[in-house]
C-alpha positions as CSV (number, residue, x, y, z in Angstrom):
1,M,0.0,0.0,0.0
2,P,1.5,3.4,-1.0
3,S,2.4,5.7,1.9
4,D,3.7,8.8,0.1
5,I,2.1,11.3,-2.2
6,E,4.6,13.5,-3.8
7,Y,4.0,17.0,-5.0
8,A,5.8,19.8,-6.8
9,I,4.8,23.5,-7.1
10,T,6.4,25.4,-9.9
11,N,5.8,28.5,-12.1
12,V,4.4,30.5,-9.2
13,H,3.0,33.8,-10.4
14,L,0.3,36.5,-9.8
15,D,-2.7,36.9,-12.0
16,P,-2.8,39.8,-12.8
17,P,1.0,40.2,-12.6
18,E,0.9,43.8,-11.3
19,L,-1.2,42.9,-8.3
20,T,0.1,43.5,-4.8
21,I,-1.0,40.8,-2.3
22,T,-2.4,42.7,0.7
23,K,-5.4,40.5,1.7
24,W,-6.0,36.8,2.3
25,H,-8.6,36.8,-0.5
26,H,-6.0,38.0,-3.0
27,A,-3.7,35.1,-2.0
28,L,-6.5,32.6,-2.5
29,V,-7.6,33.7,-6.0
30,N,-4.6,35.6,-7.5
31,I,-1.6,33.4,-6.7
32,E,-1.3,30.7,-9.3
33,G,1.2,27.9,-10.1
34,D,1.6,24.6,-11.7
35,V,1.1,21.6,-9.4
36,T,2.2,18.1,-10.1
37,L,0.9,15.3,-7.8
38,T,2.7,12.0,-8.1
39,F,1.2,8.7,-7.0
40,G,3.8,6.1,-7.7
41,A,4.0,5.8,-11.5
42,Q,0.9,8.0,-12.0
43,Q,1.0,11.8,-12.2
44,L,-1.6,14.5,-12.2
45,S,-0.5,17.8,-13.7
46,L,-2.5,20.9,-12.8
47,E,-1.4,23.9,-14.7
48,S,-1.8,27.5,-13.5
49,I,-4.2,26.7,-10.6
50,T,-4.9,28.7,-7.5
51,F,-2.9,26.4,-5.3
52,V,-3.2,28.5,-2.1
53,E,-7.0,28.1,-2.4
54,L,-6.5,24.3,-2.9
55,C,-4.4,24.2,0.3
56,E,-7.2,26.0,2.2
57,N,-9.9,23.8,0.8
58,L,-7.9,20.7,1.8
59,R,-7.3,22.1,5.3
60,H,-11.1,22.7,5.7
61,W,-11.9,19.2,4.6
62,Q,-9.4,17.8,7.0
63,T,-10.7,19.8,10.0
64,G,-14.2,18.7,9.0
65,G,-13.2,15.0,9.6
66,M,-12.5,13.8,6.0
67,D,-15.6,11.6,6.1
68,E,-17.2,13.0,3.0
69,P,-15.5,13.0,-0.5
70,F,-13.3,16.0,-1.3
71,T,-13.6,17.7,-4.6
72,Y,-11.4,20.6,-5.5
73,D,-14.1,23.2,-6.2
74,S,-12.2,26.4,-6.9
75,M,-13.7,29.9,-7.1
76,N,-12.1,29.9,-10.5
77,E,-14.6,28.1,-12.7
78,E,-11.9,26.4,-14.9
79,D,-10.4,24.7,-11.9
80,R,-13.6,23.2,-10.5
81,G,-13.5,19.5,-10.1
82,L,-9.9,19.0,-11.2
83,F,-9.5,16.0,-8.8
84,S,-11.2,14.4,-5.8
85,I,-10.4,12.3,-2.8
86,T,-12.9,9.7,-1.8
87,P,-12.9,7.9,1.5
88,E,-13.8,4.2,1.2
89,G,-13.7,2.2,4.3
90,S,-10.3,2.9,6.0
91,L,-8.6,4.1,2.8
92,F,-8.7,7.2,0.6
93,H,-8.6,7.2,-3.2
94,F,-7.5,10.1,-5.4
95,L,-9.3,10.4,-8.7
96,D,-8.8,12.7,-11.7
97,R,-11.5,14.9,-13.2
98,K,-12.9,12.0,-15.2
99,G,-13.2,9.8,-12.1
100,S,-10.2,7.5,-12.9
101,L,-8.1,6.3,-10.0
102,L,-4.7,7.9,-9.8
103,H,-3.2,4.9,-8.1
104,T,-4.0,1.2,-7.7
105,A,-4.2,1.0,-3.9
106,G,-5.7,3.4,-1.4
107,Y,-4.0,5.7,1.0
108,T,-4.3,5.6,4.8
109,R,-5.7,8.6,6.7
110,T,-2.3,9.3,8.0
111,A,-0.8,9.4,4.5
112,V,-3.5,11.8,3.3
113,E,-3.1,14.0,6.4
114,S,0.7,14.0,5.9
115,F,0.1,15.0,2.2
116,I,-2.2,17.9,3.3
117,S,0.2,19.3,5.9
118,G,3.3,18.9,3.7
119,F,1.6,20.5,0.7
120,Q,0.4,23.4,2.7
121,A,3.9,24.0,4.2
122,A,5.4,23.7,0.7
123,A,2.9,26.2,-0.7
124,H,3.7,28.8,2.0
125,K,7.4,28.3,1.5
126,T,7.1,28.5,-2.3
127,V,5.0,31.7,-2.2
128,K,7.5,33.3,0.2
129,A,10.4,32.4,-1.9
130,S,8.8,33.3,-5.3
131,L,6.7,36.3,-4.4
132,H,8.3,37.5,-1.2
133,T,4.9,37.2,0.5
134,D,4.4,35.6,3.9
135,L,0.9,34.0,3.8
136,A,0.9,33.6,7.6
137,H,0.6,37.4,7.9
138,L,-2.4,37.6,5.6
139,K,-4.7,35.1,7.2
140,P,-7.9,36.6,8.6
């Protein structure tokens, strides 16, 4: 059974480029980047998505107990439903937009929680390095 979900965040940018991030809402909807999620031999490439918003949505799902399926429903219409995480018994399954499994075996709750916390930390670090913006200072 897989235990690690790998991720990479690249090409971090603002949309629009001239925007100054001063509010949490700006960070959610105006910071974009390319995200690659790797599940063993399978990859899901998400181009120019609002990955800070994705982190926040995952965090809310986790604090809500992770009992219901998670679907990435962005405020950006194009990004709605890019992938989902479905709890099934004691395991979680990652599916692409079409509903195809992104791995052959499920992930434990611990693995998914580790992915969420690691992805969120990486997002904060990447935004700080790329845009010189500390997301921790913007949260409401």
